[in-house]
C-alpha positions as CSV (number, residue, x, y, z in Angstrom):
1,X,18.3,13.7,-18.4
2,X,19.6,10.3,-17.3
3,X,17.8,7.3,-16.4
4,X,19.0,4.0,-14.9
5,X,16.3,1.5,-15.5
6,X,16.0,-2.0,-13.8
7,X,13.7,-4.6,-14.6
8,X,12.4,-5.8,-11.3
9,X,10.2,-8.6,-9.6
10,X,9.5,-6.1,-6.8
11,X,10.7,-2.7,-5.5
12,X,9.9,-0.4,-2.6
13,X,11.0,2.9,-1.2
14,X,11.1,3.7,2.5
15,X,12.0,7.0,4.3
16,X,12.8,6.6,8.0
17,X,11.6,3.1,7.9
18,X,8.3,4.3,6.6
19,X,6.9,2.7,3.3
20,X,6.5,5.4,0.7
21,X,5.7,3.3,-2.5
22,X,6.2,-0.3,-3.6
23,X,5.5,-2.2,-6.8
24,X,5.4,-5.8,-8.0
25,X,6.9,-6.7,-11.3
26,X,7.9,-3.8,-13.5
27,X,10.6,-1.3,-13.7
28,X,12.5,0.8,-11.1
29,X,13.7,4.0,-12.8
30,X,16.4,6.2,-11.2
31,X,16.2,9.7,-12.7
32,X,19.0,12.3,-12.8
33,X,18.3,15.9,-13.9
34,X,21.1,17.9,-15.5
35,X,21.3,21.7,-14.9
36,X,20.3,22.5,-18.5
37,X,17.6,19.8,-19.0
38,X,14.1,21.0,-20.3
39,X,10.7,19.5,-21.1
40,X,12.2,18.2,-24.4
41,X,14.5,15.9,-22.3
42,X,11.3,14.8,-20.3
43,X,9.5,13.9,-23.4
44,X,12.3,11.9,-24.8
45,X,12.9,9.9,-21.6
46,X,9.1,9.2,-21.1
47,X,8.8,8.0,-24.7
48,X,11.9,5.7,-24.4
49,X,10.9,4.2,-20.9
50,X,7.4,3.4,-22.0
51,X,8.6,1.8,-25.4
52,X,11.6,-0.2,-24.0
53,X,11.0,-3.9,-24.6
54,X,12.7,-5.6,-21.6
55,X,10.1,-8.4,-21.1
56,X,9.4,-11.8,-22.6
57,X,6.5,-12.8,-24.7
58,X,5.7,-16.5,-25.1
59,X,9.3,-17.4,-24.2
60,X,11.0,-14.9,-26.5
61,X,13.1,-12.3,-24.9
62,X,12.9,-8.4,-25.4
63,X,9.4,-8.5,-26.9
64,X,7.2,-6.5,-24.5
65,X,7.3,-3.2,-22.7
66,X,6.0,-2.5,-19.1
67,X,3.3,-0.6,-20.9
68,X,2.5,-3.5,-23.0
69,X,2.1,-5.8,-20.0
70,X,0.4,-3.2,-17.8
71,X,3.2,-3.3,-15.2
72,X,4.0,-0.7,-12.6
73,X,7.0,1.7,-12.8
74,X,8.6,3.1,-9.6
75,X,10.5,6.3,-10.2
76,X,13.2,7.6,-8.0
77,X,14.9,11.1,-8.2
78,X,18.6,10.7,-7.9
79,X,20.7,13.8,-8.4
80,X,23.9,11.7,-7.8
81,X,23.5,10.3,-11.4
82,X,25.1,13.7,-12.5
83,X,28.3,13.5,-10.7
84,X,32.0,13.9,-11.6
85,X,34.9,12.9,-9.4
86,X,37.3,15.6,-8.1
87,X,40.0,13.2,-6.9
88,X,38.1,10.8,-4.8
89,X,35.2,13.1,-3.9
90,X,32.1,13.4,-5.9
91,X,31.0,16.8,-7.2
92,X,27.2,17.2,-8.2
93,X,27.6,20.7,-9.7
94,X,26.2,19.4,-13.1
95,X,22.8,18.3,-11.4
96,X,19.9,20.8,-11.7
97,X,19.3,22.5,-8.2
98,X,16.5,22.1,-5.8
99,X,13.2,23.7,-6.7
100,X,13.9,23.7,-10.4
101,X,14.8,20.0,-10.3
102,X,11.7,19.2,-8.4
103,X,9.5,21.1,-10.9
104,X,11.0,19.3,-13.8
105,X,10.9,15.9,-12.0
106,X,7.2,16.4,-11.2
107,X,6.6,17.2,-14.9
108,X,8.4,14.0,-15.8
109,X,6.0,12.0,-13.4
110,X,3.0,13.7,-14.8
111,X,3.9,13.0,-18.4
112,X,4.4,9.4,-17.6
113,X,1.0,9.2,-15.9
114,X,-0.6,11.0,-18.9
115,X,1.2,8.7,-21.5
116,X,0.5,5.5,-19.5
117,X,-1.7,5.1,-16.5
118,X,-1.8,7.2,-13.3
119,X,-2.2,4.2,-11.0
120,X,0.8,2.3,-12.5
121,X,3.3,5.1,-11.8
122,X,4.8,5.2,-8.3
123,X,7.3,7.6,-6.7
124,X,9.7,8.1,-4.0
125,X,10.0,11.2,-1.9
126,X,11.9,14.1,-3.7
127,X,14.9,15.3,-1.8
128,X,14.7,12.7,1.0
129,X,17.2,10.2,2.2
130,X,15.4,7.1,0.7
131,X,16.1,3.4,1.1
132,X,15.4,1.7,-2.2
133,X,14.9,-2.0,-2.1
134,X,15.1,-3.7,-5.5
135,X,14.6,-7.3,-6.4
136,X,16.2,-7.1,-9.9
137,X,15.0,-9.5,-12.5
138,X,17.6,-11.0,-14.7
139,X,19.5,-8.8,-13.8
140,X,18.5,-6.3,-16.5
141,X,19.8,-2.9,-16.2
142,X,19.4,-0.3,-19.0
143,X,21.1,3.3,-19.1
144,X,19.1,6.0,-21.0
145,X,20.3,9.6,-21.6
146,X,18.5,12.3,-23.5
147,X,20.4,13.5,-26.5
148,X,22.6,16.6,-26.3
149,X,21.2,19.6,-27.9
150,X,24.2,21.5,-29.1
151,X,23.7,25.2,-29.6
152,X,24.7,26.4,-33.1
153,X,27.8,28.7,-32.9
154,X,26.5,32.2,-33.2
155,X,28.5,34.9,-34.8
156,X,31.1,32.6,-36.1
157,X,32.0,32.6,-39.8
158,X,31.9,29.3,-41.4
């Protein structure tokens, strides 16, 4: 799984000019799900997002997390994070498809809520053409990716 995390003063998501979600200060998290991602990847990302120290404390930078400060987190599913270019055209074949991606993304949201505070976790609309309005603070943008889980070579003499 991949996440692009931005520290924001405010963020909101609209679909067809209708407000879906909005937050004040906190984090906006764009979430991409790769075809072979599992709940292990979800657990890693949830733990890292909630522990990231991107906020000041008493004038010292990088001291507090959104969770420490009880800030909101707006999550947006974004399959385009798993792209590769074929010439000048993006190819999204590495991204998990439809229903499976939605199930894993829903699990991700539920784990964030269980690990933090249900009221502080906001969401866009999975699969919709969303407009994301971000007032970046800093700007601060952090990229996270769950570790690769290499399968051991089976049947290969070492």
